[in-house]
N, C-alpha and C positions, 0 to 999 in steps of 0.2 A: 504492500499499500503505499503510496506517496501522492503528494499535493505538491504543484507548481503553480506560480504565477509569475509570468513575464520570466521563464526559465529559472525562477528562483523557489528552492523547497518551502515549504509552508509545513510545519510540523505540529500537530495538537499532541501535548503531551499529558499525560493522565496519571495519578496515583493510584497506588494499590498498598494496602497496609497488611494483608494477608495474603495467602495463595488463593484461597477460596473467592476474594475481591477480585484478584488479578485475573482468575480465570473467567470472570464475567467482563471485566474491563476490556481485556485483550480484544474481544468480541465486540465490542462498542465501535464508535468512530474515532476512537484514538490512534494515532500513528505510533505511538510508542508510550511507555509505560516507565515511570521510577519507582523504585522500591528498595527496602532494605533489608539486610541480613539481621541475625539475632545479635550482632555487635556491631560497634563502631559506627552508629547513625544517630540523626536528631530527632528521634521518635522512640526514645526508651522507656516510657514511662509505663508501658503495658506489655506482662511478659506473653499475652497471647498474640501480641501483633509482631509483625515481620517474619521474614521467612528463613527457614532452615536452610543450610547447604543444598539438601536434595530437592527443595522446593525452588531455590533459585535457580538450579540447573535444569529442572523442568521449564522454568519460566522462560527461561532462554531460548529452549528448543521451541517451545510452542510459539512464542513470538516471531521468531526466525521463520519457522513454517507457514506463518500467514504473512511474511515480508514486512515485521513490524520489528520495532527496536524495543530494547530494554537498557535502561541506565540504572545502576546500583549505586546508591548514596552511600558513600564511605566519608561521611560530612561532618564528624564532630572532632573537638580537639583530642589529641593523644596523651594520656598519661604513660608512665612507664610500663605499666602491666599491658597496656594496649599496643605500644610498640612489637611486644613479643607476640601478641594475638596476631598484630596485623601482618607479621610475616607470612603465616601460615594461610592467614584467610585472603593475602592478594595472591599468594600462588594458585589457591583454589579460584580465585576469581578469573586469572587467566586461564585456567584449564577450562571452564564455561564460556569464556568469550563474550561477555556483555557487550553492548556496542560503547559503552563508556562508564566510566566511573565519575562520580560528582565530588568532588572533596572540597575541604575547609583547610586542614592542616598540610602544610606544605613539607613536613616530613616525609610524607607518603612519597613525593617525588625522590626522597634520599633513597627511602626504602626500594622503589622500583629501579632504580640506578643499581643498587647494591645487590640485588637478585637477579637483574637483568630480565627483566618482564616486560611483555609486550601488551601494555594496556591503553587505551585513549583516555584521555583525562579532560573532565569540564571542572571549571572552578564555581563553586557554591556561592549562593547570596551571600552566606557569612564570611565571605573574603571582601565584601563591601568593594566591588571593582567600580569606579567610577571616572577613571581619567585615563586620557590617551597612553601616558608613561606607564601606567599599570597594565595596560592591555598590550602595550609592546613588549613588558618583561614577561609576562605570562605566554605570549606567544614564542618568544625566544627559549622557554622552558618547554615548549613542546603542548601548551594547553592548547585545545581546539575550539572551546567554546567557554563564553562566561554567561554565568546568569546575573543579570546586570542589578546592580543595586537598587533596592526598592524605591529610593529618592531620586533615580534618574529618569528625566523626562524623555519622550520621544523624540522632540528634536535633538537633543543631546546624543541619543542613540544613533539616529539617522547620520549626524557628523562624524561621530566615532567609526560606524561601521564603514561609511565612505572612504577614511583615513586608513583603516586597517583591514577590511574584509575579513573580519573576525566572525565567527557565529555567535548571535545572540540569543540568549533565552531568556523570557520578561514572565513575571507572574501575571495571568490575565484574570483568575479569580480565586477566591478563598481568604482564608485568615492572614491577616498582615501583622505584622510587628512593628511598634511605633519608634524601636530603637533602630539605628544605624545597625547593619548586619555586623555580627559580632562584637558588638560594642556595648551589649548589657550585660552588666558582671554582678549585678545585685543580688540575683538568685543564688550565685556560687558563693558569694561572700556572706549571706544572711543564712542560707540553709545549707550549705555544703552540696548544692545540686546545681551544677552549672548549666546556664542556657546555652553555652557553647559544647555541651556534651550531650545534649538532647534530654536535659532535665529540668528544664525551667520551670519553676514555681509562679511565673506572672506576677510579681508584685505590682506590676504595671495597671493591671486590672482590678487593684483594690480600688474602693471607695474612698476618694481624698476629696476633702473640701481644701480651699486655697486661702492663705493669709499673705497679706501683702500691704506696707504701709500703714500697719496698724490696723487694717481692716479684714473681715473674714468674709469670704465669698463662697455659698453653699454649692459649688459644683459638683456632679455627680460623674465619677467614673473618668476623670479629665484626659487620662492615657490610654482609654480603651476604644482602639481605633474601628472604623467599619472594616467589612470585608471588601476586599477587591472585587470590582466586575468591570470588564472591558468587553462585554459581549456587543455592545452596539458601536463597537469602534475597531471590526476588524481591518476596514481598511487603512487606517491611520498605523495600526501595528504593522500591517504587511508593508507599507510605504517607509515606514522606519527602518527597515531593513531586517526586523526581527524574524528568525528562522522557527523557533520554538516557542510555540503560545502554551505555557504552563499552567495546569490547575493545582492549586493546593489542596489538600486533604488526604494525606495518608493515614488519620485515624478516621476516616467518614466511612459509613456503610455503602455497600454497592448499589442500593437503589437511589440513594442521593446523587453519585457519582455518576452512575450511567445516565440518569435524565440531564444531568448537568453537560457532559460529555457530547451526547448526543444534540443538544441545543447549539452549542458549539461547534460542532462538526458539519452541522446542516447550515448554519451561517457561513463559514468558511466555504463550503461546496457551493453555497449560492454567491458568494461575492466572486468566486473563482469563475464560475460559469456566466455570470451576468454581471460585472461591476458598475455597468451605468446603472440599472435599474434596481441596485440591491438595495433591499429592503432592512433597515439595521433593527427595527422593532419589532420583528415577527414574534418573537417569545419573549421578550422583555418582560412582560407581566407575569408570564409563568415563573420566570426566574426570580423576580421580586417577591411574588407570593410565596415561594419556598424558600425564602432566604432565612439564615439562621440569625445573621446579625443584618443592620443596615448595609448599603451597598455604597461604594465611591470608586472613583477614578485615581482615587490617592495621587501619587505626583506625576501621573502621566503626562498632564497638560499644564499644570501649574503647581504651586506650593499651596495645598488644599485648606490651610489653618484648621479653625476650630470646625469646619463643617466635614471633616474627616473623622471626627469623634461619635461613635456610636450613641444612640440612646436606647436601642432595642433591648428587650428583657435579657439576651444572653451576651450583653455586652460585658459581662463579668468575667473572672476567669473561670470558666466552667467547662467541665469534662461532658463532651458532647455523649458519651456512652451512658453515663450513669447520673449525671446533673449535679453532681458535687463539685465543689470550687477547688482548684490546683491548692490554694495556700489561702491564710487568713495573716494579718498584720502580726507580726511578732516584734519584741524589742531586738535591737542588735547587740550581740552577746558583750556584755561587760567583761574585763579582764578580771579573771581570777587568781588566787595566789595558786590552787591547785592546779589549774590549766598550765600557768606560767612554769610551776616544777615540772610538769609533765614535758613540756618544750625543752625545756633545759637537759632533763635527763635523754630525751631521746636524741637531741643534738649530740650530748656528750658521747652517746653510743658512736657516733659517726666522725670522730674526729680525724682530721687530715692535715693540714698545715695551716698555720696562721700568716695572713699576708697584711702588709701595712693597710689600713681602712682609710678609704676616702669617703668624705661626705660631700654630697651632691643636694642640690635642692633645686625645685621650680620654683619661679616667682612670677608675680602678676603684673608687677610694676616697676618702675625706675627705682622708686624708693625702697622697696623690697631688695632690689638688686644689690643697691647701696649698702643695706644693711648685711646682706650676705657676705660682701667684701669685707665689710668692717667684722664681721664674726669668722673671718678667715675659713670660709666654706670653700673646698678644693674646687669645686665644679659647680657652675651657677647656669641654669637653663632659663633663658629667656622664654617665656610662654609664647607660643605660636597661635593660642586662643585665650585673650586677655578678657577677663571678667569686666562687666561694666561695674563702677562709672569709669574704670581706666581704658585708655586708649592704647593701640599696639604700639611696640617699642620703635622709637624713630631711630632712624640714622644717626642723629645727632647724639641721642641715649645711649645707643650703641657705642659707638666711638668712644664718648666718656667714659664708658664702662670700662672697655677693652683698654684703654691708655692709662687704667689706673688699677689694672687686676694684678701686678706684679708676678707672683708665681700661680695665681689661681687662674682656671680656664674657664673660658665663656663661650657657652653653645646657644647657637639661635634655634629656637624651637620652630617646627612647622605645623599648620594647621592639619587636623586629621583628615577632612574632607579638602582635597585640592583640585579644583578644576583648571583649564586651561589658562585662564587669566592670572590664577594665582600661580601657575609655573613661570608665567612671563615675568610676574613681577620679581620673584626670588631669584629667577636667572638673572634678570639685570642688575639687580642688587648684591648679588654675589658674585657675579662677574666683572662689573663695572667700578667696585668700589673695593679699597683694601679696609675691611672694617676690624680687623685685628682678631676676628673670631678663630676660635681653635676648632670648632666644627658645627655639627647641626645635630639636634634631636629630631630624628624621622620616625614618621607616623604611618608610612603605607609604601609598599611597593614601589609604587610609580616614583616617588621620592627618591629612593634609593637608586633606581635605576636612572634617573636622571642627574643626581648630583654626586655618584660616586666617583666621578674623574674629575672634580674640580679641588683637589688637594685640601680637603676639611676632613677631619675625622667625623665618622658616621656612628651616632650612638642610636639603638633601637630603644623607642618609647614602649610603653605597657600594652598600648592598644594594639600593638602586633600580635598579640596573643601567642608569645612563645613559651610553651606548655611542656617542653620536653628537650633531650638534648640533640636531637635530630632535626629540630626545626630549627634550633640555635646554630646548628652546623649548616643547615641552608643558607640562614641570613648572614652568617660569615662568610659562605662563599660569595653572596652578593654584595658584600663591602663593609660590614658592619664590624666594628673592633669591639663594641660591648652592647649587651643587649638586656634590658629591663624584664624581669621575668613576670609572666602573667600574675594578677593580682588574685586570680582565682586559685591559684596553686595552693593545696593542703599540703602540710609539713612533711610527710614522708616523700612525697612526689618532689618536694623542693629539694629535698636531701639528694634524693637520686640525681635530679637534674645539675645541681651543683657540682657532684662528683664527677660527671660525665660530660658536663658541657665544654666545648672546644675555644670557648674564649670567657673572658670575665663577664659575670652577669650580676645586675643590679637589683637590689631589692629595696621596695617602698616600705619604709620602717616608721613612717611617722606622718601624719596628717590624713588628707581624703583625695584619693584619687575619683575620677567621675565615674560612677557606678552605672549610669545610664546616659548615652548620649544622643541628643535629639533634634532632629532637623526641626521638628514640631515645636512651636513657640507656644508654652504653657502661660506666658506673661499675657497673652491675647485676651484670656479670660477675663481679667479685670476691667477692660474695656467693654465687654457686652453683659456682663453680670452686675446686680446690683448688691453692694454690701449688706450683710444682715446685722453686722454688730460690730464694735471695737474692741480689738484684742492683739496685744503685741506678741512676735514673736517670743520664743521661751529662749533660744539659744544663739539665735543669728540676727542679725540688724534688720531692722523694719524693712529696709529698701531689698532686701532679698526675699524672692517668693520661696514659701515652704509649703508643700504638700503635706496635709494633716489626715491621718489614717485614722480609722474610726477606734484606735487604742490611745489618740492623742500624740503620737509620735510626729515630729515634726521633720520632715524631709527636705533639705536645702536644694533649690533649684537656682542655678548662676546662669546667667545669660552674656554671650560673648557681642563683640560690636557686629557680628553678622547675623544676630538673632537666633544662633544656635543656643540649644539649652543642655546645663550639664547637671544631673542629679548627683549629688556627693552624700557621701556618708554623714549621719548627724552626730555620730562618735567618731571621733578622730582614730586611725590607726595607731598605736604607741607599741614598738617592740624594743623599747630601750631596756627593758629588766633582763633580756637575753642578748644583747648586741656581742657581747665577749663569746658565747657560745655558737652564734651565726658566724662569726669572723673564725672561730676555729674549724668549722666544716670547710673553709675555703672562701666564704663569702668575703669580699673587700670593699664594695662600692655599695653604699647605704644611702638611701635617698629619702627626702623629705617633700611632700606634695604641700606647698605653702600657699597657693594662689587665694586661697579663701581666708587667711590669716590677716589680722589687723597688725600694725607695725611692732606694736608691743609684745602681742604673743609671739610673733615671728622672733623678735629679739630674744625671748625668754627661750623660746625652742632651739634655736640654733645654737645659742651659749651652751645648754645642756647637752646637746649631742656632740658639740666639739670639745668639750670637757670629758666626754665619755669616750669619744673615739681616740682621744690622746692619750688617755688611762682606763683602759677597759676592765680595770679592777673595781671600778667606783659605780658603774652603771647603777646598781641597786640603789644606792645612796642618792644618785641623782633623780632616779625615776621617783623616789620618796618624796623629794623636793620639788618635783615638775608637779605643779598643780593641774587636775584634770581641765581639760580644754571644754567649757560650757557643759556639754551631755556627758562627757566622760569619755572614756577610752575603750576601744575595742580591738580584738585580734583579728578579726575579718576572717580569711579563708585558715588562717594558722590555728584557729578555733578546732579545726578537723584535722584527723588524721589522713 
């Protein structure tokens, strides 16, 4: 089965969560089916879902007998055990020859090369591919198709397709995530169930009210997005250069899927047969009436804003199979003496060699950077995403800082999302001016590809989601000299990665990384909702928006100069009590995420960590004297083994 429009293939790609569902879906109007095995994919909540190896083998044979395709999702981040499992699994997958694997973790490329396997590879939406340089890099690595970022509009896809001739796959229907792909870290840090490892507990779909400027706004589920529906826009999808129209729904039942697949199949066929008289709305009402959530075209044509937020009854984090919610609000784990003791003992069982510790900090303003210089911080990262009301670092500020750095190093941070105008601006800035920078804090594969030859050190940020030593090795080959560990990494995986990593790793030990990174601007809510009462924020300044869950916990959301939003922990990470033990397993770079600190708190924290790293024997004493920051301290993912 194959469809073509102007000699270009058009593929309808359908999901299947079980072999029984696959057997029905493969005989529908779909050209291809994507599905997962029992391990290493992004739908791991239910043991009765996903296919056994025998079922995967049968699925490929059945599909190929019908001249259809099967793509196997191997699309979560790998921990140390997963790397071992993946070797045998990848060998098995090569033996049954699916048409492609859909991957997130780039360590798979290292494994495929090591095992000398012949497998076609597509990049998952979890890679958040959104710029020309990333596509070039992936194409050089042998990736044949990308699943475009959910935030990528059709106009951008059309331009990138014309420049690269890369195959594009695009979600056309189903459940959408409010976060940028791979950039939701809260579930892993709060529950020990990583959204990047197929176990997301959906804190984004809790019922939150909003507080800002001392006022309370009674919003409902302000991060619960609508389902995608592009049924009426088949012509625009085809004209954008999209090859594969992807329906989300590996946890859906067959009746729902077959009906939906056949609606889309019929629409595609009708358009191919007669594009001039194509009826966009033929089955629109039927799709609307059978919806689970309300429907949207998301970012396909514009930045949708608040109209992309669901108001229908299943807008919460509900399992469709049994109607229960994924999770309820819980308090971020407070540091306890027992857990600190366990962490210390576990680290002491894995001693290697001490290395001279290096202190780094990410700062949000020129004033913060000056304090970091005064406090003798070894490496200062000038954030590429500056929280309001501060402005991005100017050339004048950068020059003043680098001229006074002495033996310290200063790195310019890059934005997580970098589009073509961003590359143009940074290329000009870095090529035309001697800024005195020591390097760049890089956030995406495209930036590494673009700037690896400009004679500046490249340090990988935590948003690269480096979760195992093979992933670290991949990025070392791409040009990184240091890489930050994924903040979702639990204790034992951290220890194993540090032991085996081929380059120095950096660990965030204090402050708050962004645990949810949004194109959606939550601050728009205060423009359209009427405040219900006055009430100050408990822990953050009133000019910062906070999401208040139904247990009263306040989750701060910062906004940058481009309107992007960053959900931070409300309790700061603090690993000060066991810095010495972390250093003893071979970690030497310790980082503070300080963009949300006022100048007084920043000075206090940097002073304590500088003293601690100069004399690791006094860490406990310093921790006892470091007053909790507002809501308290947490261990994040290190709460979990």
